[in-house]
N, C-alpha and C positions, 0 to 999 in steps of 0.2 A: 593932910598927910595920911597916907595909907601904906600898907606893905603888901608886896606881891612875892610869891614863891612859885617855883615850878621844878619838877624833877622828872626826868625821862630815863628809864632804866634800859640801857643798851644791852646789858648782860641779863640773861634770863634768870641767873642766880639772884639778882637784886629784886626781881619782880615780886617775890614773896615777902620782901622786906620793904616794899615801897612805902606803905603807911608808917612803918616804924621810923624810916628815915625822913619822911616828909613832916611828921608831927613836930619835932623840935624846930623845924624851919618856920612853921606857922606860929608856934608858941613864941619863938624869939621875936617875931614881928608884931607881937601884941603891944609893944611899946610905940609902934607907929600907928596903931589903930585898935582900940579896945571896945568899940561899941557893937561890933558884929564881925563875923568871919564866916568863911565858907571854903569848901574843898570840892573840886571835881576830880573824880578818879576814872580813868579809862581802863576797862577790863579787856580781856581777850574777847573779840567780837562774837556775838551770837550768830546763829545761822540766819540766812537771808529772810526767813519768814517771821522771825521773832524780834521784839523790841523790849528794851528795858525802860520803864517809866519810873522816874523819881518823883515822889509826892511829898507835900508838906501841908500841915494843918496847924493853926495856932493853938488848939486845945491839946495840952500835953497828956491828957487822959482820954484821948479820942478812942472810940470803939472801932479799932481796925478790923476786928473779927467780923463784925456785922458788915462793914464795908466789903470785906473779902467775900463773904457769903452772898451778898447782893450782886457783886460784880460777876462772880462765877455763874450765878443763875442767869443774869442778863446776857452775858457774853457767850454762855454755853460752850466754854472751851476750858482746857486745862491751863491753869495759871500758877506761877510760882510767886509766892509772897514772902517778903522779909520786912519786918517792922523794927524800928528802934525809936522810942519816945514818940515824937510827933512827926516822924518821917517814915515813909514806906517805899519799898521798891516792888514793882509788879513786872514780871516777865511773862509775856504772852504773845500769841500770834495774831491778836486783833490789830487791824490796821490803825494807823495813828489818828486819822480823821474820826473813825468810829469811837475810839477810846476817848478822844477829846469831847465828842458829842455826848457820850454817856456821862462823863465826869461833870460837864457843865449842867446837864439836865437833871442828874440824880444826886450829885454830891458837889454843889457849887462852893461849899466851904473848903474843899480840898484844892490845893494849888498844884499844878504840874510844874515841876522845877526843870526837868530835862527829859529828853527822849532820844533814843538811838540804839544801835546795836552794841555800843561799848560804854557810853558815858553813864555815870551815876553822880548825883550832886547832893551835898549836905550843906545847909547854911542856916544860921540863926543869929539872934541877938545875944550879946554877952562877950566876955573875954575869950579870945581864941583858945586859951588853955582849957577853959571849961567846956567849950564846944567840942574840942578834940576829944576830951574825956567822955562827954555825953554820947557822942556818936561812934566812939571806938575807932578813931582815925588810925591808931597804931596797928590795928589788926587788918587794915585794908590791903588788898593785893591788887596789882595791876601793872600796866606797862608805863603809864605816866600820870602825873597829877598836876593840877594847877590850884593854887590857894591864894587867899586874900584876907587881909585884916583891914577893917575900915574905921577911919575917923571921919564921920560925916561932916561935910562943909556946905553942901548944896541941895540936899534933900533929906527926907525923914530917915530916922533910924528905925528899921523894921527888917524882918527876914526877907521881904520882897525887894527891899533896896540893897540888901547885902549882895556881894559878889560871890561866886561867878555869875555872870549873866549868860543865858543860852538863847539860841535862836536856831530854828530848823532842827536837824538831827546831828548829833555828835559834833557839836561846835560850841565852844564857850570862850569867854573873854573876861579877864580881870584888868583893872585899870588903876594906875596911880597918876593923879593929875587932875586937871579940870578943863573940860571943853568949853569954849566961849560961844559956840553956835549950836548947842544941842537942840534948841527949839526950832530953828530953821531947818535943821536936818530932819527933825521929827515931822514937821509939817510937810516936807517934801515926800517922806516915806508914807505918811498917812494918806496922801493923795493917791498913792499907788495901792492902797488897801492894806497896808501893813499896820497892825495894831500894837499898841504899847501897854505895858502893865504898870509902869512907874514913870515918875518924872526925873529919874536918875540920868545924868549925862552919859554914864557908861553904857546904859541900855541903848542910847542913840547910836553910839559907836558900834555896838554889837549888831544891832539890826541893820545898820548901814552895810556892814561887811557881809552879813548873811544875804541881804538883798542882792548884792553884786554876785555872790556865789550862786544864788538861784537864777541869775541872769546868764550864767555860764562862764563867768570869770574864774580864773584860778585865784587862790588866796593871794598870791603875789600881785596879780593884776588888781585885785580888789584893794589891797593895801596901797598900791601906787596911786589909785584914785583917792583913797582916804587921805593921803598926804596932801592932796590938792583941796579936798572938800571939808575936812575936819580942822577947825581952828582951835588953838589952845595948847596947853602943855600936857603931854601924856607919855606914859610908858604903857604899852599894851602887851600883855602876855596872853596868847591864845593857844587853843588846842583843838585838833580834830581827832578822829579815831586813831590816826597813826602818826601825828605830827605835833610838835611843839614849835611855836613861832613867837618871836619877840621883835618889837619895833619901838623906837623912840621918835618923838617929834624933832623938827629941825633944830631946836635949841637944846634939846637933851638936858633939860634942867632937872628932870625927875630921875632920881638915882636908880641904877641897875648894875648888877655884876653877874657875870657868867663864869662857871667853873666846868670844865670838860675833861673827862678822862676816857679811857677805853670802855669803862663800865657804865658811865652815866653822863648826863648833862644836867646841871643844876643852875637855876636862876633865882636871884633874890634882890630885894631892894638894898640890902646891905650884906657885906661879906660875912658878918658874924652869924647870919642865918645858915651859912654853908659850912662853917668851921668844923662841925662835928662829922661831916661826911667822910667815908673811907677814902684813904689815900689823897685827901685834899691837898696835902703838901706837894704832891706830884702833879696836880691838875694844871691845865692851862687856864689861868684866871685872867679875865680881861673885862674892860668896860665897853659895852656895845656902842657903836658910833651912831650919830643922829641919822634918821631917815635911811637906815640900812635894814634890810630884812634878814633876820637870822632864823634859820629853819633847821630842825633836826627831826629825823624820822625814826620810828621804832624799828 
């Protein structure tokens, strides 16, 4: 059992309050999963030359200042750094391949959580309430956010196994459910040169969809193929730089509820995660149908 939440601010007025509104959602879902949690926040996009790199390291006392000094010296460019506990964000104009190469060669202890012009990711072990406080979720601003609370059933409890999972640029996925064929999906993708970082079934779903996107499919087309290729019970909530997308498997046994107003779209595993939202009493609240793609754009 896990909890998923998502919030897309249609109204620009709500974007400065995105984190404040999303934090109670993820806190509430701590009863559905208290071993780890994470949040992906999508900001206004950087210019085409720059990327936002989200980083994580297990050492809570990691020397980020030395990391920054070494990176600036090696990259020979201006970079913007933000650090909080064992996470850091680097904004720079270094291309993604060069950044990954420097990171693996010079700082293999540091893990890349996400990359893109918009996305930033925070995830860690512990109760969602503690993680939200640790990383200041309530102060985050952006256009939309996707969160997850995990109760591990099929793989280890670790920050790497926590959701959201990312692949490519500006794409993430959170998952409530259990895929029955993640290993066959993984073997298929590994033959195509796609690498995995965990044995989590949600990562198989994430990388399957990103593979189809990299092959030129739209996200809707990729999901239509996923309905045929991915077995098991699942509710997937995904986000790109400008879109929030929700799907459920053909049996729709994993719960989900949507609330939509003129100002926002909110998704949760249970309605109580949405009850605090403004004007919720006037929202269009519904249960999403099985194997139907729901998509909302910023």
